[in-house]
PDB file of N, CA, C and O in Angstrom, chain B, residues numbered from 101:
ATOM      1  N   UNK B 101      25.874  57.494 110.252  1.00  0.00           N
ATOM      2  CA  UNK B 101      27.112  58.107 109.973  1.00  0.00           C
ATOM      3  C   UNK B 101      27.813  58.699 111.146  1.00  0.00           C
ATOM      4  O   UNK B 101      27.242  59.678 111.626  1.00  0.00           O
ATOM      5  N   UNK B 102      28.890  58.338 111.698  1.00  0.00           N
ATOM      6  CA  UNK B 102      29.401  59.300 112.950  1.00  0.00           C
ATOM      7  C   UNK B 102      29.849  60.553 112.402  1.00  0.00           C
ATOM      8  O   UNK B 102      30.230  60.648 111.235  1.00  0.00           O
ATOM      9  N   UNK B 103      29.811  61.615 113.291  1.00  0.00           N
ATOM     10  CA  UNK B 103      30.141  63.156 112.965  1.00  0.00           C
ATOM     11  C   UNK B 103      31.748  62.969 112.981  1.00  0.00           C
ATOM     12  O   UNK B 103      32.440  62.184 113.629  1.00  0.00           O
ATOM     13  N   UNK B 104      32.127  64.047 111.965  1.00  0.00           N
ATOM     14  CA  UNK B 104      33.677  64.204 112.117  1.00  0.00           C
ATOM     15  C   UNK B 104      34.048  64.819 113.574  1.00  0.00           C
ATOM     16  O   UNK B 104      33.315  65.343 114.412  1.00  0.00           O
ATOM     17  N   UNK B 105      35.461  64.569 113.579  1.00  0.00           N
ATOM     18  CA  UNK B 105      35.871  64.772 114.944  1.00  0.00           C
ATOM     19  C   UNK B 105      36.629  66.346 114.791  1.00  0.00           C
ATOM     20  O   UNK B 105      36.620  66.778 113.638  1.00  0.00           O
ATOM     21  N   UNK B 106      36.990  66.841 115.374  1.00  0.00           N
ATOM     22  CA  UNK B 106      37.972  68.294 115.630  1.00  0.00           C
ATOM     23  C   UNK B 106      39.185  67.763 114.672  1.00  0.00           C
ATOM     24  O   UNK B 106      39.566  68.270 113.616  1.00  0.00           O
ATOM     25  N   UNK B 107      39.663  66.649 115.307  1.00  0.00           N
ATOM     26  CA  UNK B 107      40.934  66.017 114.847  1.00  0.00           C
ATOM     27  C   UNK B 107      41.172  65.744 113.526  1.00  0.00           C
ATOM     28  O   UNK B 107      42.220  66.045 112.954  1.00  0.00           O
ATOM     29  N   UNK B 108      39.886  64.974 112.823  1.00  0.00           N
ATOM     30  CA  UNK B 108      39.817  64.700 111.581  1.00  0.00           C
ATOM     31  C   UNK B 108      39.485  65.781 110.770  1.00  0.00           C
ATOM     32  O   UNK B 108      39.906  65.859 109.615  1.00  0.00           O
ATOM     33  N   UNK B 109      38.617  66.797 111.380  1.00  0.00           N
ATOM     34  CA  UNK B 109      38.310  68.137 110.429  1.00  0.00           C
ATOM     35  C   UNK B 109      39.950  69.171 110.118  1.00  0.00           C
ATOM     36  O   UNK B 109      40.234  69.916 109.180  1.00  0.00           O
ATOM     37  N   UNK B 110      40.607  68.849 111.147  1.00  0.00           N
ATOM     38  CA  UNK B 110      41.708  69.721 111.330  1.00  0.00           C
ATOM     39  C   UNK B 110      42.770  68.893 110.394  1.00  0.00           C
ATOM     40  O   UNK B 110      43.543  69.532 109.680  1.00  0.00           O
ATOM     41  N   UNK B 111      42.789  67.819 110.405  1.00  0.00           N
ATOM     42  CA  UNK B 111      43.555  66.774 109.507  1.00  0.00           C
ATOM     43  C   UNK B 111      43.453  67.319 107.917  1.00  0.00           C
ATOM     44  O   UNK B 111      44.359  67.719 107.186  1.00  0.00           O
ATOM     45  N   UNK B 112      42.345  67.216 107.718  1.00  0.00           N
ATOM     46  CA  UNK B 112      41.717  67.402 106.128  1.00  0.00           C
ATOM     47  C   UNK B 112      42.131  69.010 105.841  1.00  0.00           C
ATOM     48  O   UNK B 112      42.557  69.254 104.712  1.00  0.00           O
ATOM     49  N   UNK B 113      42.027  70.123 106.807  1.00  0.00           N
ATOM     50  CA  UNK B 113      42.178  71.317 106.580  1.00  0.00           C
ATOM     51  C   UNK B 113      43.724  71.599 106.585  1.00  0.00           C
ATOM     52  O   UNK B 113      44.065  72.560 105.895  1.00  0.00           O
ATOM     53  N   UNK B 114      44.756  70.892 107.279  1.00  0.00           N
ATOM     54  CA  UNK B 114      46.084  70.950 107.165  1.00  0.00           C
ATOM     55  C   UNK B 114      46.551  70.211 105.803  1.00  0.00           C
ATOM     56  O   UNK B 114      47.547  70.548 105.162  1.00  0.00           O
ATOM     57  N   UNK B 115      45.699  69.173 105.467  1.00  0.00           N
ATOM     58  CA  UNK B 115      46.189  68.733 103.776  1.00  0.00           C
ATOM     59  C   UNK B 115      45.866  69.664 102.885  1.00  0.00           C
ATOM     60  O   UNK B 115      46.616  69.840 101.924  1.00  0.00           O
ATOM     61  N   UNK B 116      44.788  70.370 103.026  1.00  0.00           N
ATOM     62  CA  UNK B 116      44.296  71.243 101.936  1.00  0.00           C
ATOM     63  C   UNK B 116      45.276  72.463 101.777  1.00  0.00           C
ATOM     64  O   UNK B 116      45.646  72.943 100.706  1.00  0.00           O
ATOM     65  N   UNK B 117      45.652  72.903 103.126  1.00  0.00           N
ATOM     66  CA  UNK B 117      46.314  74.136 102.859  1.00  0.00           C
ATOM     67  C   UNK B 117      47.718  73.782 102.525  1.00  0.00           C
ATOM     68  O   UNK B 117      48.408  74.615 101.938  1.00  0.00           O
ATOM     69  N   UNK B 118      48.303  72.384 102.913  1.00  0.00           N
ATOM     70  CA  UNK B 118      49.548  71.994 102.304  1.00  0.00           C
ATOM     71  C   UNK B 118      49.524  71.813 100.753  1.00  0.00           C
ATOM     72  O   UNK B 118      50.566  72.022 100.132  1.00  0.00           O
ATOM     73  N   UNK B 119      48.546  71.489 100.187  1.00  0.00           N
ATOM     74  CA  UNK B 119      48.401  71.530  98.641  1.00  0.00           C
ATOM     75  C   UNK B 119      48.224  72.771  98.305  1.00  0.00           C
ATOM     76  O   UNK B 119      48.426  72.927  97.101  1.00  0.00           O
ATOM     77  N   UNK B 120      47.866  73.936  98.978  1.00  0.00           N
ATOM     78  CA  UNK B 120      47.841  75.098  98.704  1.00  0.00           C
ATOM     79  C   UNK B 120      49.387  75.957  98.905  1.00  0.00           C
ATOM     80  O   UNK B 120      49.403  77.188  98.929  1.00  0.00           O
ATOM     81  N   UNK B 121      50.359  75.322  99.011  1.00  0.00           N
ATOM     82  CA  UNK B 121      51.666  75.668  99.475  1.00  0.00           C
ATOM     83  C   UNK B 121      52.141  76.069 100.789  1.00  0.00           C
ATOM     84  O   UNK B 121      53.269  76.480 101.062  1.00  0.00           O
ATOM     85  N   UNK B 122      50.927  75.866 101.751  1.00  0.00           N
ATOM     86  CA  UNK B 122      51.566  75.899 103.269  1.00  0.00           C
ATOM     87  C   UNK B 122      52.414  74.936 103.359  1.00  0.00           C
ATOM     88  O   UNK B 122      52.421  73.831 102.815  1.00  0.00           O
ATOM     89  N   UNK B 123      53.440  75.631 104.393  1.00  0.00           N
ATOM     90  CA  UNK B 123      54.448  74.543 104.782  1.00  0.00           C
ATOM     91  C   UNK B 123      53.697  73.991 106.412  1.00  0.00           C
ATOM     92  O   UNK B 123      53.406  74.779 107.312  1.00  0.00           O
ATOM     93  N   UNK B 124      53.525  72.674 106.470  1.00  0.00           N
ATOM     94  CA  UNK B 124      53.101  72.181 107.559  1.00  0.00           C
ATOM     95  C   UNK B 124      54.385  71.299 108.543  1.00  0.00           C
ATOM     96  O   UNK B 124      55.197  70.465 108.142  1.00  0.00           O
ATOM     97  N   UNK B 125      54.184  71.854 109.938  1.00  0.00           N
ATOM     98  CA  UNK B 125      55.059  71.405 110.669  1.00  0.00           C
ATOM     99  C   UNK B 125      54.470  70.817 112.093  1.00  0.00           C
ATOM    100  O   UNK B 125      54.123  71.429 113.103  1.00  0.00           O
ATOM    101  N   UNK B 126      54.483  69.413 111.805  1.00  0.00           N
ATOM    102  CA  UNK B 126      53.578  68.874 112.785  1.00  0.00           C
ATOM    103  C   UNK B 126      54.518  68.005 113.844  1.00  0.00           C
ATOM    104  O   UNK B 126      53.979  67.286 114.686  1.00  0.00           O
ATOM    105  N   UNK B 127      56.085  68.131 113.734  1.00  0.00           N
ATOM    106  CA  UNK B 127      56.875  67.442 114.572  1.00  0.00           C
ATOM    107  C   UNK B 127      57.982  68.464 114.806  1.00  0.00           C
ATOM    108  O   UNK B 127      58.345  69.213 113.899  1.00  0.00           O
ATOM    109  N   UNK B 128      58.448  68.488 115.867  1.00  0.00           N
ATOM    110  CA  UNK B 128      59.968  69.340 116.082  1.00  0.00           C
ATOM    111  C   UNK B 128      61.107  68.622 115.507  1.00  0.00           C
ATOM    112  O   UNK B 128      61.294  67.428 115.736  1.00  0.00           O
ATOM    113  N   UNK B 129      61.931  69.387 114.707  1.00  0.00           N
ATOM    114  CA  UNK B 129      62.979  69.253 113.542  1.00  0.00           C
ATOM    115  C   UNK B 129      63.875  68.804 114.335  1.00  0.00           C
ATOM    116  O   UNK B 129      64.610  68.047 113.700  1.00  0.00           O
ATOM    117  N   UNK B 130      64.276  68.918 115.735  1.00  0.00           N
ATOM    118  CA  UNK B 130      65.457  68.352 116.107  1.00  0.00           C
ATOM    119  C   UNK B 130      65.129  66.789 116.907  1.00  0.00           C
ATOM    120  O   UNK B 130      65.820  65.773 116.827  1.00  0.00           O
ATOM    121  N   UNK B 131      64.062  66.953 117.556  1.00  0.00           N
ATOM    122  CA  UNK B 131      63.708  65.532 118.495  1.00  0.00           C
ATOM    123  C   UNK B 131      62.716  64.573 117.621  1.00  0.00           C
ATOM    124  O   UNK B 131      62.397  63.420 117.913  1.00  0.00           O
ATOM    125  N   UNK B 132      62.313  65.308 116.504  1.00  0.00           N
ATOM    126  CA  UNK B 132      61.021  64.505 116.015  1.00  0.00           C
ATOM    127  C   UNK B 132      59.846  64.078 116.737  1.00  0.00           C
ATOM    128  O   UNK B 132      59.001  63.357 116.208  1.00  0.00           O
ATOM    129  N   UNK B 133      59.764  64.477 117.873  1.00  0.00           N
ATOM    130  CA  UNK B 133      58.630  64.416 118.837  1.00  0.00           C
ATOM    131  C   UNK B 133      57.408  65.242 118.487  1.00  0.00           C
ATOM    132  O   UNK B 133      57.662  66.434 118.314  1.00  0.00           O
ATOM    133  N   UNK B 134      56.117  64.877 118.341  1.00  0.00           N
ATOM    134  CA  UNK B 134      55.031  65.519 117.926  1.00  0.00           C
ATOM    135  C   UNK B 134      54.729  66.811 118.613  1.00  0.00           C
ATOM    136  O   UNK B 134      54.574  66.881 119.832  1.00  0.00           O
ATOM    137  N   UNK B 135      54.650  67.817 117.814  1.00  0.00           N
ATOM    138  CA  UNK B 135      54.462  69.306 118.491  1.00  0.00           C
ATOM    139  C   UNK B 135      53.356  69.300 119.235  1.00  0.00           C
ATOM    140  O   UNK B 135      52.345  68.759 118.787  1.00  0.00           O
ATOM    141  N   UNK B 136      53.357  69.878 120.453  1.00  0.00           N
ATOM    142  CA  UNK B 136      52.027  70.150 121.144  1.00  0.00           C
ATOM    143  C   UNK B 136      51.104  70.903 120.228  1.00  0.00           C
ATOM    144  O   UNK B 136      49.969  70.456 120.062  1.00  0.00           O
ATOM    145  N   UNK B 137      51.449  71.912 119.668  1.00  0.00           N
ATOM    146  CA  UNK B 137      50.557  72.665 119.026  1.00  0.00           C
ATOM    147  C   UNK B 137      51.026  72.842 117.701  1.00  0.00           C
ATOM    148  O   UNK B 137      51.660  73.847 117.378  1.00  0.00           O
ATOM    149  N   UNK B 138      50.681  71.689 116.715  1.00  0.00           N
ATOM    150  CA  UNK B 138      51.213  71.891 115.387  1.00  0.00           C
ATOM    151  C   UNK B 138      50.903  73.199 114.645  1.00  0.00           C
ATOM    152  O   UNK B 138      50.005  73.995 114.918  1.00  0.00           O
ATOM    153  N   UNK B 139      51.726  73.271 113.748  1.00  0.00           N
ATOM    154  CA  UNK B 139      51.092  74.885 112.850  1.00  0.00           C
ATOM    155  C   UNK B 139      51.671  74.436 111.534  1.00  0.00           C
ATOM    156  O   UNK B 139      52.395  73.472 111.286  1.00  0.00           O
ATOM    157  N   UNK B 140      51.024  75.655 110.512  1.00  0.00           N
ATOM    158  CA  UNK B 140      50.855  75.875 109.045  1.00  0.00           C
ATOM    159  C   UNK B 140      51.728  77.071 108.859  1.00  0.00           C
ATOM    160  O   UNK B 140      51.461  77.982 109.643  1.00  0.00           O
ATOM    161  N   UNK B 141      52.466  77.248 108.227  1.00  0.00           N
ATOM    162  CA  UNK B 141      53.053  78.618 107.545  1.00  0.00           C
ATOM    163  C   UNK B 141      52.871  78.785 106.084  1.00  0.00           C
ATOM    164  O   UNK B 141      53.134  77.968 105.202  1.00  0.00           O
ATOM    165  N   UNK B 142      52.294  80.181 105.955  1.00  0.00           N
ATOM    166  CA  UNK B 142      52.128  80.322 104.348  1.00  0.00           C
ATOM    167  C   UNK B 142      53.404  80.441 103.533  1.00  0.00           C
ATOM    168  O   UNK B 142      54.553  80.679 103.905  1.00  0.00           O
ATOM    169  N   UNK B 143      52.977  80.248 102.499  1.00  0.00           N
ATOM    170  CA  UNK B 143      54.206  80.170 101.193  1.00  0.00           C
ATOM    171  C   UNK B 143      55.182  81.288 101.350  1.00  0.00           C
ATOM    172  O   UNK B 143      56.409  81.218 101.271  1.00  0.00           O
ATOM    173  N   UNK B 144      54.445  82.318 101.581  1.00  0.00           N
ATOM    174  CA  UNK B 144      55.164  83.640 101.686  1.00  0.00           C
ATOM    175  C   UNK B 144      56.236  83.996 103.266  1.00  0.00           C
ATOM    176  O   UNK B 144      57.224  84.729 103.316  1.00  0.00           O
ATOM    177  N   UNK B 145      55.700  83.310 104.239  1.00  0.00           N
ATOM    178  CA  UNK B 145      56.109  83.070 105.481  1.00  0.00           C
ATOM    179  C   UNK B 145      55.740  84.192 106.472  1.00  0.00           C
ATOM    180  O   UNK B 145      56.350  84.502 107.495  1.00  0.00           O
ATOM    181  N   UNK B 146      54.650  84.723 105.976  1.00  0.00           N
ATOM    182  CA  UNK B 146      54.171  85.939 106.653  1.00  0.00           C
ATOM    183  C   UNK B 146      52.925  85.575 107.942  1.00  0.00           C
ATOM    184  O   UNK B 146      52.580  86.269 108.898  1.00  0.00           O
ATOM    185  N   UNK B 147      52.481  84.287 107.528  1.00  0.00           N
ATOM    186  CA  UNK B 147      51.161  84.004 108.459  1.00  0.00           C
ATOM    187  C   UNK B 147      51.414  82.673 109.093  1.00  0.00           C
ATOM    188  O   UNK B 147      51.860  81.882 108.262  1.00  0.00           O
ATOM    189  N   UNK B 148      51.319  82.324 109.915  1.00  0.00           N
ATOM    190  CA  UNK B 148      50.989  80.867 110.721  1.00  0.00           C
ATOM    191  C   UNK B 148      49.841  80.666 111.510  1.00  0.00           C
ATOM    192  O   UNK B 148      49.485  81.492 112.350  1.00  0.00           O
ATOM    193  N   UNK B 149      49.266  79.658 111.295  1.00  0.00           N
ATOM    194  CA  UNK B 149      48.268  79.196 111.616  1.00  0.00           C
ATOM    195  C   UNK B 149      48.500  77.915 112.662  1.00  0.00           C
ATOM    196  O   UNK B 149      48.819  76.829 112.177  1.00  0.00           O
ATOM    197  N   UNK B 150      48.340  78.052 114.048  1.00  0.00           N
ATOM    198  CA  UNK B 150      48.524  76.874 115.118  1.00  0.00           C
ATOM    199  C   UNK B 150      47.138  76.295 115.180  1.00  0.00           C
ATOM    200  O   UNK B 150      46.121  76.928 114.898  1.00  0.00           O
ATOM    201  N   UNK B 151      47.181  74.937 115.605  1.00  0.00           N
ATOM    202  CA  UNK B 151      45.887  74.198 115.466  1.00  0.00           C
ATOM    203  C   UNK B 151      46.069  73.692 117.240  1.00  0.00           C
ATOM    204  O   UNK B 151      47.043  73.129 117.740  1.00  0.00           O
ATOM    205  N   UNK B 152      45.070  74.021 117.767  1.00  0.00           N
ATOM    206  CA  UNK B 152      44.830  73.592 119.286  1.00  0.00           C
ATOM    207  C   UNK B 152      43.772  72.681 119.108  1.00  0.00           C
ATOM    208  O   UNK B 152      43.278  72.567 117.986  1.00  0.00           O
ATOM    209  N   UNK B 153      43.278  71.896 120.225  1.00  0.00           N
ATOM    210  CA  UNK B 153      42.209  70.908 120.264  1.00  0.00           C
ATOM    211  C   UNK B 153      40.985  71.325 119.492  1.00  0.00           C
ATOM    212  O   UNK B 153      40.528  70.580 118.626  1.00  0.00           O
ATOM    213  N   UNK B 154      40.443  72.475 119.771  1.00  0.00           N
ATOM    214  CA  UNK B 154      39.103  72.817 118.968  1.00  0.00           C
ATOM    215  C   UNK B 154      39.241  74.145 118.793  1.00  0.00           C
ATOM    216  O   UNK B 154      38.449  74.946 119.288  1.00  0.00           O
ATOM    217  N   UNK B 155      40.313  74.508 118.035  1.00  0.00           N
ATOM    218  CA  UNK B 155      40.643  76.303 117.521  1.00  0.00           C
ATOM    219  C   UNK B 155      41.613  76.356 117.049  1.00  0.00           C
ATOM    220  O   UNK B 155      42.590  75.771 117.516  1.00  0.00           O
ATOM    221  N   UNK B 156      41.660  77.300 115.641  1.00  0.00           N
ATOM    222  CA  UNK B 156      42.609  77.411 114.999  1.00  0.00           C
ATOM    223  C   UNK B 156      43.111  78.922 115.438  1.00  0.00           C
ATOM    224  O   UNK B 156      42.186  79.641 115.816  1.00  0.00           O
ATOM    225  N   UNK B 157      44.374  79.500 115.451  1.00  0.00           N
ATOM    226  CA  UNK B 157      44.906  80.681 115.849  1.00  0.00           C
ATOM    227  C   UNK B 157      45.693  81.226 114.504  1.00  0.00           C
ATOM    228  O   UNK B 157      46.473  80.526 113.859  1.00  0.00           O
ATOM    229  N   UNK B 158      45.391  82.452 114.223  1.00  0.00           N
ATOM    230  CA  UNK B 158      46.400  82.946 113.257  1.00  0.00           C
ATOM    231  C   UNK B 158      47.252  84.036 113.862  1.00  0.00           C
ATOM    232  O   UNK B 158      46.738  84.848 114.632  1.00  0.00           O
ATOM    233  N   UNK B 159      48.433  84.085 113.570  1.00  0.00           N
ATOM    234  CA  UNK B 159      49.390  85.158 113.748  1.00  0.00           C
ATOM    235  C   UNK B 159      50.387  85.356 112.702  1.00  0.00           C
ATOM    236  O   UNK B 159      50.221  85.077 111.515  1.00  0.00           O
ATOM    237  N   UNK B 160      51.799  86.031 113.406  1.00  0.00           N
ATOM    238  CA  UNK B 160      52.925  86.004 112.690  1.00  0.00           C
ATOM    239  C   UNK B 160      54.000  84.991 113.137  1.00  0.00           C
ATOM    240  O   UNK B 160      54.107  84.645 114.314  1.00  0.00           O
ATOM    241  N   UNK B 161      54.643  84.618 112.333  1.00  0.00           N
ATOM    242  CA  UNK B 161      55.680  83.857 112.772  1.00  0.00           C
ATOM    243  C   UNK B 161      56.934  84.682 113.522  1.00  0.00           C
ATOM    244  O   UNK B 161      57.742  84.167 114.295  1.00  0.00           O
ATOM    245  N   UNK B 162      56.905  85.787 113.195  1.00  0.00           N
ATOM    246  CA  UNK B 162      57.791  86.794 114.154  1.00  0.00           C
ATOM    247  C   UNK B 162      57.537  87.026 115.548  1.00  0.00           C
ATOM    248  O   UNK B 162      58.353  87.332 116.418  1.00  0.00           O
ATOM    249  N   UNK B 163      56.224  86.832 115.655  1.00  0.00           N
ATOM    250  CA  UNK B 163      55.672  87.345 117.136  1.00  0.00           C
ATOM    251  C   UNK B 163      55.292  86.006 117.857  1.00  0.00           C
ATOM    252  O   UNK B 163      55.264  86.084 119.085  1.00  0.00           O
ATOM    253  N   UNK B 164      55.047  85.005 117.398  1.00  0.00           N
ATOM    254  CA  UNK B 164      54.749  83.638 117.685  1.00  0.00           C
ATOM    255  C   UNK B 164      53.285  83.483 118.313  1.00  0.00           C
ATOM    256  O   UNK B 164      52.470  84.406 118.295  1.00  0.00           O
ATOM    257  N   UNK B 165      53.062  82.378 118.804  1.00  0.00           N
ATOM    258  CA  UNK B 165      51.593  81.774 119.370  1.00  0.00           C
ATOM    259  C   UNK B 165      51.241  82.896 120.322  1.00  0.00           C
ATOM    260  O   UNK B 165      50.101  83.347 120.215  1.00  0.00           O
ATOM    261  N   UNK B 166      51.971  83.369 121.156  1.00  0.00           N
ATOM    262  CA  UNK B 166      51.675  84.254 122.106  1.00  0.00           C
ATOM    263  C   UNK B 166      50.675  85.506 121.911  1.00  0.00           C
ATOM    264  O   UNK B 166      49.743  85.913 122.605  1.00  0.00           O
ATOM    265  N   UNK B 167      51.253  85.976 120.647  1.00  0.00           N
ATOM    266  CA  UNK B 167      50.539  86.920 120.054  1.00  0.00           C
ATOM    267  C   UNK B 167      49.576  86.924 119.088  1.00  0.00           C
ATOM    268  O   UNK B 167      49.035  87.841 118.471  1.00  0.00           O
ATOM    269  N   UNK B 168      49.414  85.285 119.054  1.00  0.00           N
ATOM    270  CA  UNK B 168      48.238  84.706 117.738  1.00  0.00           C
ATOM    271  C   UNK B 168      46.747  85.081 118.541  1.00  0.00           C
ATOM    272  O   UNK B 168      46.557  85.163 119.754  1.00  0.00           O
ATOM    273  N   UNK B 169      45.686  85.291 117.321  1.00  0.00           N
ATOM    274  CA  UNK B 169      44.173  85.411 117.411  1.00  0.00           C
ATOM    275  C   UNK B 169      43.384  84.119 117.111  1.00  0.00           C
ATOM    276  O   UNK B 169      43.562  83.413 116.118  1.00  0.00           O
ATOM    277  N   UNK B 170      42.644  83.937 117.926  1.00  0.00           N
ATOM    278  CA  UNK B 170      41.599  82.981 117.254  1.00  0.00           C
ATOM    279  C   UNK B 170      40.857  83.277 116.371  1.00  0.00           C
ATOM    280  O   UNK B 170      40.323  84.386 116.365  1.00  0.00           O
ATOM    281  N   UNK B 171      40.582  82.145 115.170  1.00  0.00           N
ATOM    282  CA  UNK B 171      39.823  82.568 114.024  1.00  0.00           C
ATOM    283  C   UNK B 171      38.488  81.951 114.299  1.00  0.00           C
ATOM    284  O   UNK B 171      38.228  80.904 114.891  1.00  0.00           O
ATOM    285  N   UNK B 172      37.684  82.847 113.729  1.00  0.00           N
ATOM    286  CA  UNK B 172      36.308  82.455 113.872  1.00  0.00           C
ATOM    287  C   UNK B 172      35.808  81.579 112.523  1.00  0.00           C
ATOM    288  O   UNK B 172      35.598  82.074 111.415  1.00  0.00           O
ATOM    289  N   UNK B 173      35.682  80.314 112.845  1.00  0.00           N
ATOM    290  CA  UNK B 173      35.437  79.912 111.546  1.00  0.00           C
ATOM    291  C   UNK B 173      34.054  78.603 111.535  1.00  0.00           C
ATOM    292  O   UNK B 173      33.886  77.697 110.719  1.00  0.00           O
ATOM    293  N   UNK B 174      33.244  78.952 112.746  1.00  0.00           N
ATOM    294  CA  UNK B 174      32.195  78.223 112.989  1.00  0.00           C
ATOM    295  C   UNK B 174      32.519  76.696 113.177  1.00  0.00           C
ATOM    296  O   UNK B 174      33.693  76.359 113.021  1.00  0.00           O
ATOM    297  N   UNK B 175      31.888  76.052 113.394  1.00  0.00           N
ATOM    298  CA  UNK B 175      32.069  74.371 114.053  1.00  0.00           C
ATOM    299  C   UNK B 175      32.667  73.488 112.678  1.00  0.00           C
ATOM    300  O   UNK B 175      32.006  72.877 111.838  1.00  0.00           O
ATOM    301  N   UNK B 176      33.978  73.635 112.763  1.00  0.00           N
ATOM    302  CA  UNK B 176      34.727  73.006 111.407  1.00  0.00           C
ATOM    303  C   UNK B 176      34.465  71.523 111.091  1.00  0.00           C
ATOM    304  O   UNK B 176      34.685  71.011 109.993  1.00  0.00           O
ATOM    305  N   UNK B 177      34.006  70.930 112.100  1.00  0.00           N
ATOM    306  CA  UNK B 177      33.315  69.383 111.980  1.00  0.00           C
ATOM    307  C   UNK B 177      32.030  69.552 110.812  1.00  0.00           C
ATOM    308  O   UNK B 177      31.824  68.903 109.786  1.00  0.00           O
ATOM    309  N   UNK B 178      31.413  70.482 111.302  1.00  0.00           N
ATOM    310  CA  UNK B 178      30.280  70.502 110.143  1.00  0.00           C
ATOM    311  C   UNK B 178      30.185  71.356 108.844  1.00  0.00           C
ATOM    312  O   UNK B 178      29.129  71.513 108.232  1.00  0.00           O
ATOM    313  N   UNK B 179      31.386  71.898 108.475  1.00  0.00           N
ATOM    314  CA  UNK B 179      31.586  72.883 107.498  1.00  0.00           C
ATOM    315  C   UNK B 179      32.532  72.373 106.359  1.00  0.00           C
ATOM    316  O   UNK B 179      33.688  72.044 106.626  1.00  0.00           O
ATOM    317  N   UNK B 180      32.166  72.329 105.433  1.00  0.00           N
ATOM    318  CA  UNK B 180      33.216  71.543 104.208  1.00  0.00           C
ATOM    319  C   UNK B 180      34.312  72.115 104.486  1.00  0.00           C
ATOM    320  O   UNK B 180      34.406  73.253 104.946  1.00  0.00           O
ATOM    321  N   UNK B 181      35.380  71.242 104.183  1.00  0.00           N
ATOM    322  CA  UNK B 181      37.030  71.711 104.318  1.00  0.00           C
ATOM    323  C   UNK B 181      37.361  73.062 103.108  1.00  0.00           C
ATOM    324  O   UNK B 181      38.083  74.047 103.264  1.00  0.00           O
ATOM    325  N   UNK B 182      36.700  72.736 102.143  1.00  0.00           N
ATOM    326  CA  UNK B 182      37.242  73.682 101.258  1.00  0.00           C
ATOM    327  C   UNK B 182      36.451  75.349 101.428  1.00  0.00           C
ATOM    328  O   UNK B 182      36.876  76.354 100.859  1.00  0.00           O
ATOM    329  N   UNK B 183      35.365  75.313 102.246  1.00  0.00           N
ATOM    330  CA  UNK B 183      34.768  76.603 102.933  1.00  0.00           C
ATOM    331  C   UNK B 183      35.700  77.082 103.995  1.00  0.00           C
ATOM    332  O   UNK B 183      36.123  78.237 103.977  1.00  0.00           O
ATOM    333  N   UNK B 184      36.036  76.210 104.938  1.00  0.00           N
ATOM    334  CA  UNK B 184      36.747  76.396 105.759  1.00  0.00           C
ATOM    335  C   UNK B 184      38.443  77.161 105.497  1.00  0.00           C
ATOM    336  O   UNK B 184      39.017  78.049 106.128  1.00  0.00           O
ATOM    337  N   UNK B 185      38.809  76.457 104.446  1.00  0.00           N
ATOM    338  CA  UNK B 185      40.005  76.847 104.066  1.00  0.00           C
ATOM    339  C   UNK B 185      39.784  78.132 103.006  1.00  0.00           C
ATOM    340  O   UNK B 185      40.640  79.016 103.064  1.00  0.00           O
ATOM    341  N   UNK B 186      39.031  78.241 102.343  1.00  0.00           N
ATOM    342  CA  UNK B 186      38.561  79.709 101.864  1.00  0.00           C
ATOM    343  C   UNK B 186      38.444  80.961 102.842  1.00  0.00           C
ATOM    344  O   UNK B 186      38.816  82.070 102.459  1.00  0.00           O
ATOM    345  N   UNK B 187      37.925  80.757 104.101  1.00  0.00           N
ATOM    346  CA  UNK B 187      37.707  81.534 104.916  1.00  0.00           C
ATOM    347  C   UNK B 187      38.762  81.873 105.689  1.00  0.00           C
ATOM    348  O   UNK B 187      38.896  83.002 106.161  1.00  0.00           O
ATOM    349  N   UNK B 188      39.718  80.756 105.898  1.00  0.00           N
ATOM    350  CA  UNK B 188      40.806  81.047 106.311  1.00  0.00           C
ATOM    351  C   UNK B 188      41.713  81.947 105.441  1.00  0.00           C
ATOM    352  O   UNK B 188      42.265  82.917 105.962  1.00  0.00           O
ATOM    353  N   UNK B 189      41.888  81.650 104.099  1.00  0.00           N
ATOM    354  CA  UNK B 189      42.458  82.600 103.349  1.00  0.00           C
ATOM    355  C   UNK B 189      41.745  83.800 103.232  1.00  0.00           C
ATOM    356  O   UNK B 189      42.610  84.651 103.023  1.00  0.00           O
ATOM    357  N   UNK B 190      40.526  84.398 103.253  1.00  0.00           N
ATOM    358  CA  UNK B 190      40.173  85.647 103.310  1.00  0.00           C
ATOM    359  C   UNK B 190      40.511  86.435 104.552  1.00  0.00           C
ATOM    360  O   UNK B 190      40.832  87.623 104.560  1.00  0.00           O
ATOM    361  N   UNK B 191      40.391  85.568 105.696  1.00  0.00           N
ATOM    362  CA  UNK B 191      40.714  86.273 106.786  1.00  0.00           C
ATOM    363  C   UNK B 191      42.429  86.826 107.250  1.00  0.00           C
ATOM    364  O   UNK B 191      42.775  87.737 108.002  1.00  0.00           O
ATOM    365  N   UNK B 192      43.385  85.677 106.309  1.00  0.00           N
ATOM    366  CA  UNK B 192      44.451  85.761 106.376  1.00  0.00           C
ATOM    367  C   UNK B 192      44.800  87.099 105.098  1.00  0.00           C
ATOM    368  O   UNK B 192      45.798  87.776 105.345  1.00  0.00           O
ATOM    369  N   UNK B 193      44.199  87.367 104.114  1.00  0.00           N
ATOM    370  CA  UNK B 193      44.495  88.400 103.136  1.00  0.00           C
ATOM    371  C   UNK B 193      43.889  89.605 103.994  1.00  0.00           C
ATOM    372  O   UNK B 193      44.539  90.619 103.737  1.00  0.00           O
ATOM    373  N   UNK B 194      42.966  89.833 104.839  1.00  0.00           N
ATOM    374  CA  UNK B 194      42.373  90.903 105.555  1.00  0.00           C
ATOM    375  C   UNK B 194      43.387  91.220 106.511  1.00  0.00           C
ATOM    376  O   UNK B 194      43.496  92.428 106.717  1.00  0.00           O
ATOM    377  N   UNK B 195      44.226  90.415 107.207  1.00  0.00           N
ATOM    378  CA  UNK B 195      45.124  90.573 108.166  1.00  0.00           C
ATOM    379  C   UNK B 195      45.986  91.843 107.985  1.00  0.00           C
ATOM    380  O   UNK B 195      46.345  92.052 106.826  1.00  0.00           O
ATOM    381  N   UNK B 196      46.324  92.596 108.789  1.00  0.00           N
ATOM    382  CA  UNK B 196      47.591  93.838 108.557  1.00  0.00           C
ATOM    383  C   UNK B 196      48.124  93.577 109.915  1.00  0.00           C
ATOM    384  O   UNK B 196      47.595  93.579 111.027  1.00  0.00           O
ATOM    385  N   UNK B 197      49.455  93.326 109.450  1.00  0.00           N
ATOM    386  CA  UNK B 197      50.456  93.154 110.582  1.00  0.00           C
ATOM    387  C   UNK B 197      50.954  94.611 110.658  1.00  0.00           C
ATOM    388  O   UNK B 197      51.813  94.928 111.481  1.00  0.00           O
TER     389      UNK B 197
END
């Protein structure tokens, strides 16, 4: 069996977060072009996760990607999606703005 790719793992994480109430942004709302750095925003609007090739960054929508910090989640290709989402939620709750 082939190993899951980062892209596949991130897609599964995005879908799990969407089902948890996060808003998913994969395309520019004006041009409908695919975003270079897709992101999800928490239901309360206080947290945003940006998805780069092999990393997930956490920050505030108010300060943007420039102030975001990478999240330590291990190798998401080898960790069950639920475990990654649980860790994301733990880190988001622990964040203090």
